[in-house]
C-alpha positions in Angstrom: -64.0 -42.6 -8.0 -62.5 -39.6 -9.6 -65.8 -37.8 -9.2 -66.7 -38.9 -5.7 -66.0 -35.4 -4.3 -68.3 -33.6 -6.7 -71.7 -32.4 -5.4 -74.3 -35.1 -5.8 -71.8 -37.9 -6.5 -72.7 -39.8 -3.3 -76.4 -39.6 -3.9 -76.0 -40.6 -7.6 -73.9 -43.7 -6.6 -76.4 -44.7 -4.0 -79.2 -44.3 -6.5 -77.5 -46.5 -9.0 -76.7 -49.1 -6.4 -80.3 -49.2 -5.2 -81.6 -49.7 -8.7 -79.1 -52.5 -9.2 -80.3 -54.3 -6.0 -84.0 -53.9 -7.1 -83.5 -55.1 -10.7 -81.0 -57.8 -9.9 -83.0 -59.3 -7.0 -86.2 -59.3 -9.1 -84.5 -61.1 -12.0 -83.3 -63.8 -9.7 -86.7 -64.1 -8.0 -88.5 -64.7 -11.3 -86.6 -68.0 -11.6 -87.3 -69.2 -8.1 -90.4 -71.3 -7.8 -90.2 -72.2 -4.1 -92.8 -70.1 -2.3 -90.8 -69.5 0.8 -87.6 -68.6 -1.1 -89.6 -66.5 -3.5 -91.1 -64.5 -0.6 -87.6 -63.9 0.9 -86.2 -62.6 -2.4 -89.2 -60.3 -2.7 -88.4 -59.0 0.8 -84.7 -58.5 -0.1 -85.7 -56.7 -3.3 -87.5 -54.1 -1.1 -84.1 -52.8 0.1 -83.7 -51.4 -3.4 -86.8 -49.2 -2.9 -84.6 -46.7 -1.0 -83.7 -45.4 -4.4 -86.0 -42.4 -3.9 -84.1 -41.3 -0.8 -80.8 -41.4 -2.7 -82.5 -39.5 -5.5 -83.5 -36.7 -3.1 -79.9 -36.6 -1.7 -78.6 -36.4 -5.2 -81.0 -33.6 -6.2 -80.3 -31.5 -3.1 -76.5 -31.7 -3.4 -76.4 -31.4 -7.2 -78.6 -28.3 -7.3 -76.7 -26.6 -4.4 -79.3 -27.0 -1.7 -77.0 -29.2 0.5 -77.9 -27.1 3.5 -81.1 -29.4 3.6 -79.1 -32.6 3.1 -78.2 -32.9 6.8 -78.1 -36.2 8.7 -81.0 -35.0 10.8 -83.2 -34.2 7.9 -82.3 -37.3 5.9 -82.7 -39.5 9.0 -86.3 -38.2 9.5 -87.1 -38.7 5.9 -85.8 -42.3 6.1 -88.1 -43.3 8.9 -91.1 -44.2 6.7 -88.9 -46.4 4.5 -87.3 -48.1 7.6 -90.9 -48.7 8.9 -91.8 -50.3 5.6 -88.8 -52.7 5.8 -90.0 -53.8 9.2 -93.6 -54.3 8.0 -92.4 -56.5 5.1 -90.4 -58.8 7.2 -93.2 -59.2 9.7 -96.1 -59.5 7.3 -96.9 -63.1 8.3 -98.3 -61.7 11.5 -100.4 -58.9 9.9 -102.0 -57.8 6.7 -100.8 -54.1 6.8 -98.4 -54.4 3.9 -99.6 -57.0 1.4 -100.6 -60.6 0.9 -99.1 -62.7 -1.9 -99.8 -65.9 -3.8 -97.3 -67.5 -6.2 -98.2 -68.4 -9.8 -96.3 -69.6 -12.8 -96.6 -67.9 -16.1 -94.6 -69.1 -19.1 -92.1 -70.7 -16.7 -91.6 -67.5 -14.5 -92.4 -67.4 -10.9 -94.7 -64.4 -10.4 -96.3 -63.2 -7.2 -99.8 -61.9 -7.1 -100.2 -59.1 -4.6 -103.1 -57.8 -2.6 -101.9 -54.4 -1.3 -102.5 -53.3 2.3 -102.8 -49.7 3.7 -99.1 -49.6 4.7 -97.9 -50.3 1.2 -100.2 -47.7 -0.4 -99.2 -45.0 2.2 -95.5 -45.7 1.6 -96.0 -45.6 -2.2 -97.7 -42.2 -2.0 -94.9 -40.9 0.3 -92.2 -42.1 -2.2 -94.0 -40.4 -5.1 -93.9 -37.1 -3.2 -90.2 -37.4 -2.6 -89.6 -38.3 -6.2 -91.7 -35.3 -7.5 -89.8 -33.0 -5.1 -86.4 -34.2 -6.4 -87.7 -33.9 -10.0 -88.9 -30.4 -9.4 -85.4 -29.4 -8.1 -83.8 -30.8 -11.2 -86.3 -29.4 -13.6 -86.0 -26.0 -12.0 -82.5 -25.7 -13.3 -83.8 -25.3 -16.8 -85.4 -22.0 -15.9 -83.1 -20.5 -13.3 -79.7 -21.0 -14.9 -80.3 -19.5 -18.3 -80.7 -23.0 -19.8 -77.0 -23.8 -18.9 -78.1 -27.1 -17.4 -81.1 -27.8 -19.7 -79.7 -31.0 -21.2 -78.6 -32.6 -18.0 -81.9 -31.7 -16.3 -84.0 -33.1 -19.1 -82.1 -36.4 -19.2 -82.2 -36.8 -15.4 -85.9 -36.1 -15.1 -86.6 -38.5 -18.0 -84.5 -41.2 -16.3 -86.5 -40.6 -13.1 -90.0 -40.5 -14.5 -89.7 -43.5 -16.7 -89.6 -46.1 -13.9 -92.2 -44.0 -11.9 -94.6 -44.2 -14.8 -94.2 -47.9 -15.2 -94.6 -48.3 -11.4 -97.9 -46.3 -11.4 -99.2 -48.4 -14.3 -98.2 -51.6 -12.5 -99.9 -50.7 -9.3 -103.0 -48.8 -10.4 -103.8 -49.8 -13.9 -102.8 -53.4 -14.5 -104.1 -56.4 -12.7 -101.9 -56.9 -9.7 -99.4 -59.7 -10.3 -100.9 -60.6 -13.6 -97.7 -59.6 -15.5 -94.1 -59.1 -14.9 -93.3 -56.0 -12.7 -92.1 -53.4 -15.3 -90.4 -51.0 -12.8 -87.1 -52.9 -12.7 -87.2 -53.1 -16.5 -87.6 -49.3 -16.7 -84.5 -48.9 -14.7 -82.7 -49.9 -17.9 -84.1 -46.7 -19.4 -82.9 -44.7 -16.4 -79.4 -46.1 -16.7 -79.2 -45.2 -20.3 -80.5 -41.7 -19.7 -78.2 -41.2 -16.7 -75.2 -42.6 -18.6 -75.8 -40.4 -21.6 -76.0 -37.3 -19.2 -72.8 -38.4 -17.4 -70.6 -39.1 -20.4 -72.0 -36.9 -23.2 -73.3 -33.9 -21.3 -70.7 -33.5 -18.5 -73.1 -34.3 -15.7 -70.4 -33.8 -13.0 -68.2 -31.4 -15.0 -70.8 -28.7 -15.1 -72.4 -28.9 -11.7 -75.2 -26.5 -10.8 -74.2 -26.5 -7.2 -71.0 -24.6 -8.1 -73.1 -21.8 -9.6 -75.5 -21.5 -6.7 -73.1 -22.1 -3.9 -70.5 -19.9 -5.6 -73.0 -17.1 -6.0 -74.1 -17.4 -2.3 -70.5 -17.5 -1.2 -69.6 -14.5 -3.4 -72.5 -12.4 -2.0 -71.8 -13.6 1.6 -68.1 -12.8 1.4 -68.4 -9.5 -0.5 -66.9 -6.6 1.3 -69.9 -4.7 -0.1 -73.0 -4.7 2.1 -76.1 -6.1 0.4 -79.6 -5.7 1.9 -82.9 -6.9 0.4 -86.1 -5.4 1.7 -89.7 -6.1 0.8 -92.3 -3.6 -0.3 -92.8 -2.5 3.4 -89.0 -1.9 3.6 -88.5 -4.7 6.0 -85.2 -6.6 5.9 -85.5 -10.0 4.3 -81.9 -10.7 3.6 -78.5 -9.1 4.3 -75.0 -10.4 4.0 -72.2 -10.3 6.6 -70.7 -7.1 5.1 -74.0 -5.3 5.8 -73.5 -5.7 9.6 -71.6 -2.4 10.0 -74.1 -0.6 7.9 -77.2 -1.8 9.8 -75.5 -2.0 13.2 -76.9 -5.5 13.8 -75.8 -9.0 13.0 -77.6 -10.3 9.9 -79.7 -12.8 11.8 -80.9 -10.0 14.2 -81.7 -7.6 11.4 -84.2 -9.9 9.6 -87.8 -8.7 9.6 -86.8 -5.4 11.1 -87.9 -2.1 9.5 -85.0 -0.6 7.6 -85.8 2.8 9.1 -85.2 1.5 12.6 -81.7 0.4 11.6 -80.4 3.3 9.5 -81.4 6.8 8.4 -83.1 6.2 5.1 -84.4 9.8 4.5 -81.8 10.3 1.7 -82.5 6.9 0.1 -84.8 7.1 -2.9 -86.7 3.9 -3.3 -88.8 5.2 -6.2 -85.9 5.8 -8.6 -84.9 2.9 -10.9 -81.3 3.4 -9.9 -81.2 5.5 -6.8 -78.0 6.7 -5.2 -77.6 8.1 -1.7 -75.0 8.5 1.1 -75.5 7.5 4.7 -73.0 7.9 7.6 -72.7 5.6 10.6 -70.1 5.8 13.3 -67.8 8.0 11.2 -68.0 5.7 8.1 -69.6 7.0 4.9 -71.5 4.5 2.7 -72.7 5.1 -0.8 -76.0 3.2 -1.1 -77.4 2.2 -4.5 -81.0 1.1 -4.6 -82.7 -1.0 -7.3 -86.3 -2.4 -7.5 -87.0 -6.1 -7.6 -89.8 -7.0 -10.0 -91.6 -10.2 -10.8 -92.5 -11.5 -14.3 -95.5 -9.2 -14.4 -93.2 -6.2 -13.8 -94.6 -5.7 -10.3 -92.3 -4.3 -7.6 -91.9 -6.9 -4.9 -89.0 -5.4 -3.0 -85.7 -3.5 -3.3 -82.0 -4.3 -3.2 -79.6 -1.9 -1.4 -75.9 -2.2 -2.2 -73.7 -0.2 0.3 -70.1 0.6 -0.6 -67.7 2.0 2.1 -66.6 5.2 0.5 -65.0 6.7 3.6 -61.5 6.6 2.1 -62.7 8.2 -1.2 -64.5 10.9 0.7 -61.4 11.6 2.7 -59.4 11.9 -0.5 -62.0 14.1 -2.0 -62.0 16.3 1.1 -58.2 16.3 1.1 -58.1 17.3 -2.6 -60.7 20.0 -2.0 -58.7 21.3 1.0 -55.5 21.3 -1.1 -57.3 23.1 -3.9 -58.6 25.7 -1.5 -55.2 26.0 0.1 -53.5 26.5 -3.3 -56.0 29.2 -4.2 -55.4 30.8 -0.8 -51.6 30.6 -1.2 -51.9 32.1 -4.7 -54.0 35.0 -3.4 -51.6 35.3 -0.5 -48.5 35.5 -2.8 -50.2 38.3 -4.8 -51.0 40.0 -1.5 -47.4 39.7 -0.3 -46.0 41.0 -3.5 -48.2 44.1 -3.1 -47.0 44.5 0.5 -43.3 44.2 -0.5 -43.7 46.7 -3.3 -45.3 49.1 -0.9 -42.5 48.7 1.6 -39.9 49.8 -0.9 -41.1 53.4 -0.9 -41.6 53.8 2.8 -39.1 55.7 4.9 -40.9 55.7 8.3 -42.0 52.9 10.6 -45.5 54.4 10.7 -45.6 54.3 6.9 -44.6 50.7 6.9 -47.3 49.7 9.3 -50.0 51.7 7.4 -48.8 50.2 4.0 -48.9 46.7 5.4 -52.4 47.0 6.8 -53.8 48.7 3.8 -52.4 46.3 1.3 -53.5 43.2 3.3 -57.2 44.2 3.5 -57.3 45.0 -0.2 -57.6 41.2 -0.8 -60.3 38.8 0.2 -58.3 36.7 2.6 -58.4 39.0 5.7 -61.0 41.6 6.4 -59.1 43.3 9.2 -55.3 43.9 9.7 -53.6 45.6 12.6 -50.0 46.2 13.5 -48.6 46.9 17.0 -45.2 47.0 18.6 -44.2 44.7 21.4 -45.4 47.1 24.2 -48.8 47.3 22.5 -49.2 43.6 22.2 -48.2 43.2 25.9 -51.0 45.6 26.9 -48.5 48.4 28.0 -49.5 50.8 25.2 -52.2 51.5 22.6 -50.2 52.2 19.4 -52.3 50.3 16.9 -52.4 50.7 13.2 -55.6 49.2 11.9 -57.3 48.8 8.5 -60.5 47.0 7.5 -63.5 46.3 9.8 -63.9 48.8 12.7 -67.0 47.8 14.5 -68.4 44.8 16.3 -67.5 42.7 19.4 -64.0 42.8 20.9 -61.7 40.0 20.0 -60.1 37.9 22.7 -57.0 39.0 24.5 -53.7 37.5 23.4 -50.8 36.8 25.7 -47.6 37.5 23.8 -45.1 37.8 26.7 -43.6 34.5 25.5 -43.6 35.3 21.8 -41.0 32.9 20.4 -40.1 33.2 16.7 -37.6 30.3 16.8 -40.3 27.6 16.8 -41.8 28.7 13.5 -45.5 29.4 12.8 -48.0 27.5 14.9 -51.8 27.5 15.4 -53.7 28.1 18.6 -57.4 27.5 18.2 -60.6 26.9 20.1 -63.1 29.6 21.0 -63.8 28.4 24.5 -60.3 28.1 25.9 -57.9 30.6 27.4 -55.5 31.9 24.8 -52.0 30.5 25.2 -48.9 32.4 24.3 -48.6 33.1 20.6 -45.7 31.4 18.9 -44.7 32.2 15.4 -47.6 33.0 13.2 -50.4 31.8 15.5 -54.1 32.0 15.3 -56.7 32.8 18.0 -60.4 32.3 17.6 -62.9 35.0 18.6 -64.7 34.3 21.9 -66.9 36.1 24.3 -65.4 37.1 27.5 -61.9 37.8 28.6 -58.9 35.6 27.7 -55.5 35.5 29.4 -53.6 38.6 30.3 -52.4 40.6 27.3 -53.5 43.1 24.8 -57.0 43.2 23.4 -57.0 43.3 19.6 -59.0 46.1 18.0 -62.7 45.6 17.7 -63.8 43.8 14.5 -67.0 42.7 12.9 -69.0 39.9 14.5 -68.3 37.7 11.4 -64.6 37.3 12.4 -63.8 33.8 13.3 -60.0 33.6 13.5 -57.1 35.9 14.4 -53.8 35.2 12.8 -50.9 36.7 14.8 -47.7 37.1 12.7 -44.5 38.2 14.6 -42.5 41.0 12.9 -38.9 39.8 13.2 -35.4 40.5 12.1 -33.1 37.7 13.1 -34.1 37.2 16.7 -35.3 40.7 17.3 -39.1 41.1 17.5 -40.4 44.5 16.4 -44.0 43.6 17.1 -46.7 41.6 15.4 -49.3 41.8 12.7 -52.9 40.7 13.6 -55.1 39.4 10.8 -58.8 38.6 11.1 -60.3 36.1 8.7 -63.7 34.5 8.3 -62.1 31.1 7.9 -62.1 28.6 10.8 -58.6 27.3 10.2 -55.3 28.5 8.7 -53.1 25.9 7.1 -49.5 25.3 8.0 -48.3 26.4 4.6 -50.3 29.6 4.9 -48.7 30.2 8.3 -45.3 29.5 6.9 -45.8 32.1 4.1 -47.2 34.6 6.6 -44.1 34.0 8.7 -42.0 35.0 5.7 -44.2 38.2 5.4 -43.3 39.0 9.1 -39.6 38.6 8.3 -39.9 40.8 5.2 -41.6 43.6 7.3 -39.0 43.1 10.0 -36.2 43.6 7.4 -37.9 46.8 6.2 -38.3 48.1 9.8 -34.6 47.3 10.5 -33.5 49.0 7.3 -35.6 52.1 8.2 -34.1 52.2 11.7 -30.5 51.9 10.3 -31.1 54.4 7.6 -32.5 56.9 10.2 -29.6 56.3 12.5 -27.1 57.0 9.7 -28.8 59.9 8.1 -30.0 61.8 11.2 -28.0 64.8 12.4 -28.5 63.9 16.0 -28.7 60.5 17.7 -29.5 59.3 21.2 -26.5 57.7 22.9 -27.6 55.2 25.5 -25.6 53.5 28.1 -26.9 50.4 29.9 -25.6 47.5 32.0 -26.2 43.8 31.8 -25.8 41.5 34.8 -27.7 38.4 33.5 -26.0 35.1 33.0 -27.9 34.9 29.7 -25.4 37.4 28.4 -22.3 35.5 27.2 -19.9 38.4 28.2 -21.3 38.4 31.8 -20.9 34.6 32.1 -17.4 34.7 30.6 -16.1 37.3 33.0 -17.9 36.0 36.1 -15.4 33.2 36.6 -12.2 34.7 35.3 -9.9 37.7 36.1 -10.0 38.9 32.6 -11.5 42.2 31.3 -13.0 42.4 27.9 -13.7 45.4 25.7 -14.9 46.0 22.2 -12.3 46.6 19.5 -14.6 46.6 16.5 -17.8 45.1 14.9 -18.0 43.8 11.4 -21.2 42.3 9.7 -20.8 38.7 8.6 -22.9 36.2 6.7 -26.1 34.5 7.9 -27.3 37.5 9.9 -24.4 37.2 12.3 -21.7 39.7 13.4 -18.0 39.4 13.9 -17.0 41.1 17.2 -13.3 41.7 17.9 -12.7 41.7 21.6 -9.6 43.0 23.4 -8.6 41.0 26.4 -6.8 42.3 29.5 -5.6 39.1 31.1 -5.1 35.4 30.1 -6.3 35.1 26.5 -6.7 31.4 26.6 -8.8 31.5 29.8 -11.0 34.2 28.3 -11.3 32.3 25.0 -12.5 29.1 26.8 -14.9 31.0 29.1 -16.5 32.9 26.2 -16.7 29.7 24.1 -18.6 27.9 26.9 -21.0 30.8 27.3 -22.0 31.3 23.6 -23.3 29.3 20.7 -21.0 31.2 18.3 -17.4 30.4 17.4 -14.6 32.1 19.3 -11.0 32.2 18.0 -7.8 33.7 19.5 -6.1 36.0 17.0 -3.1 37.0 19.2 -2.3 37.2 22.9 -0.6 35.6 25.9 -1.1 35.6 29.6 -1.2 39.4 29.8 -3.7 40.2 27.0 -4.6 39.8 23.4 -7.4 39.8 20.8 -10.4 37.4 20.3 -12.6 37.0 17.2 -16.2 36.1 18.2 -19.0 35.2 15.8 -22.1 36.7 17.4 -25.7 35.6 16.5 -29.1 37.0 17.6 -29.1 34.4 20.4 -26.5 36.6 22.2 -27.4 39.9 23.9 -24.7 41.7 21.9 -26.2 40.3 18.7 -29.7 41.3 19.7 -28.4 44.9 20.1 -27.1 44.9 16.6 -30.3 43.2 15.2 -32.4 45.9 16.8 -30.7 48.5 14.5 -28.5 50.1 17.2 -24.9 51.1 16.4 -22.8 49.5 19.1 -19.9 51.8 20.0 -18.3 50.0 22.9 -18.7 47.6 25.8 -16.6 46.9 28.8 -17.0 43.6 30.7 -15.5 42.5 34.0 -16.5 40.7 37.2 -19.8 39.5 35.7 -21.0 42.9 34.6 -21.1 44.5 31.1 -21.5 48.2 30.3 -22.7 48.8 26.8 -22.7 52.1 24.8 -24.8 52.3 21.7 -26.5 54.9 19.4 -30.1 54.8 18.3 -32.2 57.1 16.3 -34.8 58.3 18.9 -36.1 58.0 22.4 -38.7 55.6 21.1 -35.9 53.4 19.8 -34.2 53.5 23.2 -37.4 52.2 24.9 -38.0 49.6 22.3 -34.3 48.4 22.5 -34.3 48.1 26.3 -37.7 46.5 26.5 -36.8 44.0 24.0 -33.5 43.1 25.7 -35.0 43.0 29.1 -37.9 40.9 27.9 -35.6 38.3 26.3 -32.6 38.2 28.6 -33.5 40.1 31.8 -31.0 41.9 34.0 -30.7 45.0 31.7 -30.7 48.4 33.3 -30.5 51.9 31.8 -27.5 53.9 33.0 -27.7 57.1 30.9 -28.9 58.5 27.7 -28.1 61.7 25.9 -28.6 63.3 22.6 -25.5 64.0 20.6 -24.3 64.7 17.2 -24.3 61.7 14.8 -21.1 59.8 14.5 -21.4 60.3 10.7 -21.5 64.1 11.3 -18.4 63.7 13.6 -16.5 61.9 10.9 -17.4 64.3 8.1 -14.3 66.3 8.8 -12.1 63.3 8.3 -10.5 62.7 4.9 -12.7 60.5 2.8 -9.7 58.6 1.3 -11.9 56.7 -1.0 -14.0 55.0 1.8 -17.2 56.1 0.2 -16.2 54.4 -3.1 -16.1 51.0 -1.4 -19.0 48.6 -1.6 -20.5 47.3 1.7 -18.9 43.9 1.2 -15.5 45.4 0.3 -15.6 47.6 3.4 -16.6 44.7 5.6 -13.9 42.5 4.1 -11.0 45.0 4.6 -12.2 45.9 8.1 -12.4 42.3 9.1 -9.0 41.5 7.7 -7.6 44.6 9.5 -9.2 43.7 12.8 -8.0 40.1 12.5 -4.4 41.1 11.9 -4.2 40.0 8.3 -2.1 43.0 7.4 0.3 42.6 10.3 3.7 41.0 9.9 3.8 38.3 10.7 0.1 37.8 10.0 -2.0 37.0 12.9 -4.8 35.5 10.7 -4.6 33.9 7.3 -6.9 34.6 4.4 -8.6 31.3 5.0 -9.4 32.1 8.6 -10.8 35.6 7.8 -12.8 34.1 4.9 -14.2 31.4 7.2 -15.2 33.9 9.8 -17.1 35.9 7.1 -18.5 32.7 5.7 -17.2 33.4 2.2 -14.7 31.6 0.0 -10.9 32.6 0.3 -11.0 33.6 -3.4 -13.9 35.9 -2.8 -12.1 37.5 0.2 -9.0 38.1 -2.0 -11.2 39.6 -4.7 -12.8 42.0 -2.2 -9.5 42.9 -0.7 -7.8 43.6 -4.1 -10.6 45.8 -5.2 -10.8 47.7 -1.9 -7.0 48.2 -1.9 -7.1 49.4 -5.5 -9.9 51.9 -4.7 -8.1 53.3 -1.7 -4.7 53.5 -3.5 -6.3 55.2 -6.5 -7.9 57.7 -4.1 -4.5 58.3 -2.5 -2.3 58.6 -5.6 -4.7 59.9 -8.3 -6.1 62.9 -6.2 -5.2 66.3 -7.5 -3.1 68.9 -5.7 -6.1 70.6 -4.3 -7.2 67.3 -2.7 -3.9 66.6 -1.1 
């Protein structure tokens, strides 16, 4: 009972029961001398002859061929035996089965038979079934590496012993002259089967487990397996091969493999061929092996297909990362060279030329060009170009909405209109015109991609660098590094502009008005009766500026209105309903901050009734145009009122006593001016050290250090100067 669920257990039990019926009934029949009763027992004994059907059932299940042990198949195979039972019980009306006569030999009732055609046909049929079952069991010896040799040998011996005696009884001996030896031979079968069952683990080591497990493993593998014959026709494939072949396994059978997949890369001649095929975006690694018979003749091939899409993606990702790291390493070397070249340049033209020359020295970009905002907008042709100089025109690039706050981005595609560049963007070369904007300089036909890098300082855009490369794409990390290059060049251009403004003997004083609501001063005065004017400007941390604003009117109302109109912080230093002083942290997002970032020296502004008049100094007429174009492009509503050339403010102040100012560092001068503007030195103090330090984004201790050193330098200059200096 414990083994009833094992493969073959049902057939084995039925076989033993049938042998018991056959043997037991025959033993009883030998002791019955009544002819009628003896005939009935002989007929009952025939029910035991179904042993061959249970033998076949056992062999099929035990060897793992239970797919043939269906009710339909077994029912059909049982029809001859059922017919034989019917013929036996109706033999008094025909002579198709046998005729019998009872005789007594040594006190035993023995029937003498005369066999008819039905009996002989059924006997032959049963022998065929027994031989088929024996072949299945004997086959285990050869196909299982002799794992089941002992069980197979014992089972076959137990089967053939009664068959041999039965053949001898029917064909060789005189019918009915002796006792039927077949039931006696069942004793030999029982001993053989019992020995196999208890000593050789008949149902502990079941061949069906090996065969069915192997089939299940192959069928359930995630790896596709295909077997083809010598003509490369599919003779077997598992379920996992369906995505590879594009057909269900049943539909793929007997189909030429070439009609299902591209096998041009598959090497069937190699003993262990390896190839890759791709289907519907999935990459498979296909390994082929020949199938040979015992004469070493090739009778087919196996193909094992592994899905390596994820591995290929990782390999491509790693390759891309490696290429990107190599590119970034080369780019860092290139940028170091550019920065070194910027140090020695004192003119904007020199900066542009140095940037272009250093960039094309490397292998990353074969063409570099620099243009100011007007050039990129198509309003001028002030290009500085290095590298390729012949070939087809690159596409036009619309930069009217150049926005450096979004960071570097890519714009690709050769067959689409060029969108506005944003950050360090890329545009691909295409034939024909793009959107409105400037045409890049002509480059070689090998150029694939333009990289556009804004030149910025804070929120001020000085122009852009155009880089042509043969590569189809530019990574986000590369664009980020190029964005930093644009900032470095912007710093250099701003420094050059400031240095020129401070060192020149003459400057251009420009007056312009602003009426746009994007200007915080316009918005602050539009809804109030206050008038605002500049008291002083001091640089602060994080590229911001501290503006000290005098208020004529209600300070609280002006503070609230200005705070609502700007992103920066606004603080009242002193004041009442009639006037006072405000401290305003200005960033590049404000128009006033943009003026400072552009390198102009802001001298004054007056704001009232929604209008602001600015007065600033720049180094040249070109700087005036660049400043106003930049402001009008970003904010709108900017109009030039006047411009004049005048002596530099530095020259004007040369006649003033130095009083040690030149001995102060920039941070010391900024700290002492901020403290003075904020009323730190007044009594009572209008601002504490903590408030001044917070406005400058430094620690209070740092502010005290700057102030003490600045005061010491100024007092030393005052008290330690000689008589001739006083």
